N, CA and C atoms as an extended XYZ file, in Angstrom:
339
Properties=species:S:1:pos:R:3:atomname:S:1:resname:S:1:resid:I:1 pbc="F F F"
N        80.438       73.218       80.924 N   MET     1
C        81.045       74.258       80.120 CA  MET     1
C        81.965       73.590       79.101 C   MET     1
N        81.840       73.976       77.829 N   ASN     2
C        82.690       73.355       76.818 CA  ASN     2
C        84.080       74.007       76.807 C   ASN     2
N        84.970       73.429       76.040 N   ILE     3
C        86.367       73.887       76.037 CA  ILE     3
C        86.496       75.339       75.582 C   ILE     3
N        85.676       75.762       74.622 N   PHE     4
C        85.773       77.125       74.118 CA  PHE     4
C        85.295       78.134       75.165 C   PHE     4
N        84.239       77.803       75.894 N   ASP     5
C        83.774       78.679       76.974 CA  ASP     5
C        84.836       78.794       78.064 C   ASP     5
N        85.493       77.688       78.372 N   THR     6
C        86.550       77.692       79.383 CA  THR     6
C        87.721       78.559       78.940 C   THR     6
N        88.121       78.427       77.678 N   LEU     7
C        89.220       79.237       77.138 CA  LEU     7
C        88.848       80.721       77.132 C   LEU     7
N        87.623       81.029       76.733 N   GLN     8
C        87.172       82.418       76.699 CA  GLN     8
C        87.193       83.018       78.101 C   GLN     8
N        86.685       82.301       79.064 N   SER     9
C        86.651       82.780       80.437 CA  SER     9
C        88.064       83.024       80.959 C   SER     9
N        88.968       82.104       80.679 N   SER    10
C        90.365       82.249       81.113 CA  SER    10
C        91.022       83.452       80.452 C   SER    10
N        90.741       83.658       79.164 N   MET    11
C        91.324       84.779       78.442 CA  MET    11
C        90.844       86.106       79.023 C   MET    11
N        89.546       86.221       79.279 N   ILE    12
C        89.002       87.452       79.851 CA  ILE    12
C        89.634       87.714       81.219 C   ILE    12
N        89.754       86.672       82.029 N   ASP    13
C        90.373       86.826       83.349 CA  ASP    13
C        91.821       87.294       83.234 C   ASP    13
N        92.565       86.722       82.303 N   THR    14
C        93.968       87.083       82.131 CA  THR    14
C        94.119       88.533       81.682 C   THR    14
N        93.349       88.949       80.702 N   VAL    15
C        93.429       90.322       80.202 CA  VAL    15
C        93.014       91.317       81.292 C   VAL    15
N        91.951       91.016       81.995 N   THR    16
C        91.478       91.912       83.051 CA  THR    16
C        92.502       92.014       84.175 C   THR    16
N        93.092       90.899       84.566 N   THR    17
C        94.104       90.912       85.622 CA  THR    17
C        95.326       91.707       85.194 C   THR    17
N        95.722       91.569       83.937 N   THR    18
C        96.923       92.215       83.427 CA  THR    18
C        96.728       93.706       83.169 C   THR    18
N        95.583       94.081       82.602 N   MET    19
C        95.395       95.456       82.146 CA  MET    19
C        94.215       96.171       82.803 C   MET    19
N        93.615       95.561       83.803 N   GLY    20
C        92.400       96.124       84.381 CA  GLY    20
C        92.633       97.105       85.514 C   GLY    20
N        91.529       97.705       85.946 N   TYR    21
C        91.513       98.665       87.047 CA  TYR    21
C        90.498       98.201       88.087 C   TYR    21
N        90.826       98.413       89.348 N   ALA    22
C        89.881       98.122       90.419 CA  ALA    22
C        88.723       99.102       90.330 C   ALA    22
N        87.502       98.595       90.512 N   ALA    23
C        86.322       99.446       90.438 CA  ALA    23
C        85.332       99.039       91.517 C   ALA    23
N        84.483       99.999       91.920 N   SER    24
C        83.437       99.686       92.893 CA  SER    24
C        82.158      100.413       92.516 C   SER    24
N        81.053       99.739       92.807 N   TRP    25
C        79.720      100.281       92.531 CA  TRP    25
C        78.843       99.993       93.724 C   TRP    25
N        78.192      101.046       94.237 N   THR    26
C        77.219      100.900       95.303 CA  THR    26
C        75.851      101.228       94.709 C   THR    26
N        74.936      100.275       94.642 N   PRO    27
C        73.622      100.525       94.034 CA  PRO    27
C        72.881      101.664       94.729 C   PRO    27
N        72.313      102.552       93.941 N   LEU    28
C        71.504      103.640       94.502 CA  LEU    28
C        70.317      103.108       95.274 C   LEU    28
N        69.798      101.970       94.876 N   ALA    29
C        68.637      101.373       95.537 CA  ALA    29
C        68.994      100.815       96.909 C   ALA    29
N        70.294      100.769       97.212 N   GLY    30
C        70.745      100.260       98.495 CA  GLY    30
C        71.449       98.937       98.356 C   GLY    30
N        72.210       98.612       99.349 N   GLY    31
C        72.959       97.365       99.348 CA  GLY    31
C        74.437       97.631       99.473 C   GLY    31
N        75.175       96.550       99.600 N   ASP    32
C        76.621       96.638       99.763 CA  ASP    32
C        77.301       97.033       98.462 C   ASP    32
N        78.468       97.652       98.598 N   ALA    33
C        79.286       97.980       97.434 CA  ALA    33
C        79.788       96.689       96.795 C   ALA    33
N        79.771       96.643       95.484 N   LEU    34
C        80.318       95.522       94.720 CA  LEU    34
C        81.631       95.985       94.107 C   LEU    34
N        82.637       95.151       94.192 N   THR    35
C        83.945       95.527       93.666 CA  THR    35
C        84.446       94.468       92.696 C   THR    35
N        85.335       94.891       91.819 N   GLY    36
C        85.927       93.972       90.865 CA  GLY    36
C        86.894       94.702       89.965 C   GLY    36
N        87.456       93.986       89.027 N   THR    37
C        88.412       94.558       88.079 CA  THR    37
C        87.745       94.701       86.724 C   THR    37
N        87.912       95.892       86.124 N   VAL    38
C        87.279       96.201       84.850 CA  VAL    38
C        88.329       96.648       83.837 C   VAL    38
N        87.944       96.600       82.583 N   LEU    39
C        88.764       97.174       81.520 CA  LEU    39
C        88.198       98.551       81.206 C   LEU    39
N        89.034       99.566       81.259 N   TYR    40
C        88.599      100.951       81.040 CA  TYR    40
C        89.155      101.463       79.730 C   TYR    40
N        88.314      102.185       78.994 N   LYS    41
C        88.741      102.802       77.738 CA  LYS    41
C        88.375      104.275       77.813 C   LYS    41
N        89.399      105.127       77.811 N   GLY    42
C        89.194      106.576       77.869 CA  GLY    42
C        90.016      107.260       76.800 C   GLY    42
N        90.214      108.564       76.956 N   PRO    43
C        90.992      109.299       75.952 CA  PRO    43
C        92.443      108.820       75.941 C   PRO    43
N        93.062      108.892       74.777 N   THR    44
C        94.458      108.500       74.655 CA  THR    44
C        95.352      109.572       75.270 C   THR    44
N        96.591      109.219       75.526 N   GLU    45
C        97.556      110.198       76.050 CA  GLU    45
C        97.727      111.349       75.067 C   GLU    45
N        97.722      111.045       73.772 N   LYS    46
C        97.864      112.088       72.755 CA  LYS    46
C        96.705      113.074       72.847 C   LYS    46
N        95.488      112.579       73.023 N   GLU    47
C        94.336      113.464       73.147 CA  GLU    47
C        94.437      114.317       74.408 C   GLU    47
N        94.903      113.737       75.500 N   LYS    48
C        95.065      114.498       76.737 CA  LYS    48
C        96.110      115.597       76.579 C   LYS    48
N        97.267      115.251       75.995 N   LEU    49
C        98.360      116.209       75.841 CA  LEU    49
C        98.033      117.312       74.850 C   LEU    49
N        97.287      116.979       73.820 N   ALA    50
C        96.927      117.968       72.807 CA  ALA    50
C        95.807      118.871       73.284 C   ALA    50
N        95.196      118.502       74.429 N   ASN    51
C        94.104      119.276       74.993 CA  ASN    51
C        92.988      119.484       73.964 C   ASN    51
N        92.689      118.421       73.232 N   VAL    52
C        91.623      118.481       72.235 CA  VAL    52
C        90.383      117.796       72.789 C   VAL    52
N        89.261      118.130       72.205 N   ASP    53
C        88.036      117.426       72.580 CA  ASP    53
C        88.119      116.006       72.045 C   ASP    53
N        87.623      115.106       72.803 N   TYR    54
C        87.609      113.712       72.379 CA  TYR    54
C        86.177      113.206       72.428 C   TYR    54
N        85.945      112.139       71.721 N   ASP    55
C        84.617      111.553       71.627 CA  ASP    55
C        84.214      110.975       72.980 C   ASP    55
N        83.150      111.512       73.601 N   PRO    56
C        82.758      110.997       74.913 CA  PRO    56
C        82.313      109.536       74.869 C   PRO    56
N        81.968      109.030       73.705 N   ASP    57
C        81.610      107.623       73.591 CA  ASP    57
C        82.816      106.715       73.813 C   ASP    57
N        84.015      107.299       73.840 N   LYS    58
C        85.203      106.510       74.117 CA  LYS    58
C        85.299      106.140       75.588 C   LYS    58
N        84.529      106.791       76.435 N   LEU    59
C        84.558      106.471       77.860 CA  LEU    59
C        83.677      105.260       78.112 C   LEU    59
N        84.313      104.113       78.205 N   THR    60
C        83.579      102.869       78.441 CA  THR    60
C        84.376      101.990       79.397 C   THR    60
N        83.676      101.039       79.957 N   LEU    61
C        84.350      100.001       80.713 CA  LEU    61
C        83.696       98.683       80.357 C   LEU    61
N        84.459       97.625       80.460 N   GLU    62
C        83.954       96.282       80.212 CA  GLU    62
C        84.152       95.455       81.463 C   GLU    62
N        83.186       94.584       81.719 N   TYR    63
C        83.309       93.678       82.858 CA  TYR    63
C        82.628       92.357       82.533 C   TYR    63
N        83.097       91.332       83.203 N   LYS    64
C        82.621       89.978       82.982 CA  LYS    64
C        81.249       89.781       83.637 C   LYS    64
N        80.411       89.028       82.980 N   GLU    65
C        79.091       88.694       83.500 CA  GLU    65
C        79.209       88.169       84.929 C   GLU    65
N        78.337       88.656       85.813 N   GLY    66
C        78.337       88.220       87.198 CA  GLY    66
C        79.124       89.121       88.131 C   GLY    66
N        79.981       89.980       87.573 N   LEU    67
C        80.822       90.836       88.412 CA  LEU    67
C        80.010       91.890       89.155 C   LEU    67
N        79.217       92.662       88.455 N   PHE    68
C        78.383       93.690       89.062 CA  PHE    68
C        76.917       93.311       88.854 C   PHE    68
N        76.491       92.302       89.591 N   ALA    69
C        75.122       91.796       89.455 CA  ALA    69
C        74.113       92.913       89.701 C   ALA    69
N        73.211       93.119       88.749 N   GLY    70
C        72.169       94.125       88.876 CA  GLY    70
C        72.510       95.475       88.288 C   GLY    70
N        73.747       95.671       87.849 N   LEU    71
C        74.143       96.985       87.311 CA  LEU    71
C        73.396       97.330       86.036 C   LEU    71
N        73.265       96.388       85.133 N   LYS    72
C        72.546       96.680       83.879 CA  LYS    72
C        71.112       97.092       84.169 C   LYS    72
N        70.422       96.350       85.026 N   GLN    73
C        69.036       96.670       85.349 CA  GLN    73
C        68.942       98.045       86.027 C   GLN    73
N        69.865       98.320       86.939 N   ALA    74
C        69.865       99.611       87.628 CA  ALA    74
C        70.123      100.750       86.650 C   ALA    74
N        71.051      100.560       85.722 N   ALA    75
C        71.349      101.594       84.730 CA  ALA    75
C        70.180      101.798       83.774 C   ALA    75
N        69.454      100.723       83.465 N   ASP    76
C        68.279      100.849       82.603 CA  ASP    76
C        67.194      101.689       83.268 C   ASP    76
N        67.153      101.659       84.591 N   GLU    77
C        66.124      102.385       85.336 CA  GLU    77
C        66.541      103.789       85.749 C   GLU    77
N        67.855      104.055       85.836 N   SER    78
C        68.322      105.347       86.330 CA  SER    78
C        69.626      105.735       85.660 C   SER    78
N        69.742      107.010       85.317 N   ALA    79
C        70.992      107.509       84.734 CA  ALA    79
C        71.900      108.073       85.819 C   ALA    79
N        71.638      107.755       87.061 N   ARG    80
C        72.400      108.327       88.167 CA  ARG    80
C        73.286      107.315       88.882 C   ARG    80
N        73.353      106.092       88.402 N   GLU    81
C        74.246      105.113       89.019 CA  GLU    81
C        75.689      105.587       88.825 C   GLU    81
N        76.512      105.391       89.833 N   VAL    82
C        77.891      105.868       89.803 CA  VAL    82
C        78.839      104.700       90.040 C   VAL    82
N        79.909      104.675       89.273 N   ILE    83
C        80.966      103.687       89.481 CA  ILE    83
C        82.271      104.444       89.688 C   ILE    83
N        83.078      103.929       90.585 N   ILE    84
C        84.383      104.530       90.859 CA  ILE    84
C        85.451      103.587       90.328 C   ILE    84
N        86.309      104.115       89.461 N   ILE    85
C        87.427      103.346       88.918 CA  ILE    85
C        88.686      103.901       89.571 C   ILE    85
N        89.335      103.049       90.341 N   GLU    86
C        90.508      103.460       91.105 CA  GLU    86
C        91.574      104.062       90.195 C   GLU    86
N        92.141      105.145       90.606 N   THR    87
C        93.169      105.943       89.915 CA  THR    87
C        92.639      106.677       88.683 C   THR    87
N        91.386      106.458       88.310 N   ILE    88
C        90.817      107.131       87.136 CA  ILE    88
C        89.804      108.190       87.567 C   ILE    88
N        88.791      107.803       88.341 N   GLY    89
C        87.802      108.767       88.802 CA  GLY    89
C        86.422      108.169       88.977 C   GLY    89
N        85.452      109.070       89.142 N   GLU    90
C        84.053      108.683       89.318 CA  GLU    90
C        83.285      108.979       88.038 C   GLU    90
N        82.354      108.075       87.709 N   PHE    91
C        81.607      108.189       86.463 CA  PHE    91
C        80.138      107.862       86.675 C   PHE    91
N        79.275      108.588       85.937 N   PHE    92
C        77.883      108.184       85.826 CA  PHE    92
C        77.827      107.085       84.775 C   PHE    92
N        76.974      106.122       84.987 N   ILE    93
C        76.785      105.046       84.016 CA  ILE    93
C        75.599      105.429       83.137 C   ILE    93
N        75.863      105.701       81.868 N   LEU    94
C        74.814      106.123       80.943 CA  LEU    94
C        73.982      104.952       80.450 C   LEU    94
N        74.648      103.851       80.172 N   SER    95
C        73.942      102.661       79.695 CA  SER    95
C        74.869      101.458       79.838 C   SER    95
N        74.263      100.293       79.862 N   VAL    96
C        75.024       99.041       79.916 CA  VAL    96
C        74.423       98.106       78.875 C   VAL    96
N        75.280       97.494       78.080 N   SER    97
C        74.806       96.536       77.078 CA  SER    97
C        75.715       95.316       77.071 C   SER    97
N        75.148       94.209       76.605 N   ARG    98
C        75.946       92.993       76.463 CA  ARG    98
C        76.789       93.104       75.207 C   ARG    98
N        78.005       92.608       75.309 N   ARG    99
C        78.870       92.536       74.140 CA  ARG    99
C        78.424       91.352       73.292 C   ARG    99
N        78.991       91.224       72.113 N   TRP   100
C        78.569       90.216       71.153 CA  TRP   100
C        78.624       88.802       71.701 C   TRP   100
N        79.539       88.536       72.658 N   ASP   101
C        79.652       87.177       73.172 CA  ASP   101
C        78.584       86.845       74.208 C   ASP   101
N        77.893       87.857       74.718 N   GLY   102
C        76.837       87.648       75.697 CA  GLY   102
C        77.341       87.418       77.109 C   GLY   102
N        78.644       87.334       77.286 N   LYS   103
C        79.215       87.056       78.599 CA  LYS   103
C        80.005       88.234       79.157 C   LYS   103
N        80.027       89.300       78.403 N   THR   104
C        80.741       90.509       78.793 CA  THR   104
C        79.791       91.687       78.649 C   THR   104
N        79.848       92.604       79.598 N   PHE   105
C        79.043       93.815       79.529 CA  PHE   105
C        79.931       95.016       79.228 C   PHE   105
N        79.375       95.987       78.526 N   GLU   106
C        80.069       97.248       78.257 CA  GLU   106
C        79.190       98.375       78.779 C   GLU   106
N        79.787       99.234       79.601 N   ALA   107
C        79.063      100.370       80.150 CA  ALA   107
C        79.611      101.652       79.533 C   ALA   107
N        78.713      102.507       79.036 N   ARG   108
C        79.093      103.836       78.564 CA  ARG   108
C        79.113      104.746       79.773 C   ARG   108
N        80.148      105.589       79.850 N   LEU   109
C        80.364      106.414       81.027 CA  LEU   109
C        80.350      107.904       80.719 C   LEU   109
N        80.091      108.680       81.753 N   GLN   110
C        80.210      110.130       81.692 CA  GLN   110
C        80.923      110.550       82.976 C   GLN   110
N        81.929      111.410       82.831 N   VAL   111
C        82.676      111.871       83.997 CA  VAL   111
C        81.718      112.564       84.962 C   VAL   111
N        81.798      112.190       86.225 N   LYS   112
C        80.963      112.820       87.262 CA  LYS   112
C        81.647      114.125       87.664 C   LYS   112
N        80.914      115.207       87.508 N   THR   113
C        81.486      116.519       87.868 CA  THR   113
C        80.768      117.128       89.039 C   THR   113
């Protein structure tokens, strides 16, 4: 691993540790629950207080490659995968894509009702 990859990995770990949320995913296909820390992006406090509609595309989470092994493939096959973000709630995973760096994934979410 070169110095830039090492720095990038350390930076992602630091940001996730500082600002992240505990999350867990149990594959619908079966297997043990996978847990880790993710970065969550939802409605702002202003949007919540104003009781206005917000863009559902704002509901996303980011996680480091290797954290939820198989989640992207499972989400590509089913729109029913569920992830639980501690203190936030339960969400359906609509899609998962790689971020520009190729080492981070972003999942689009929908509140599970």
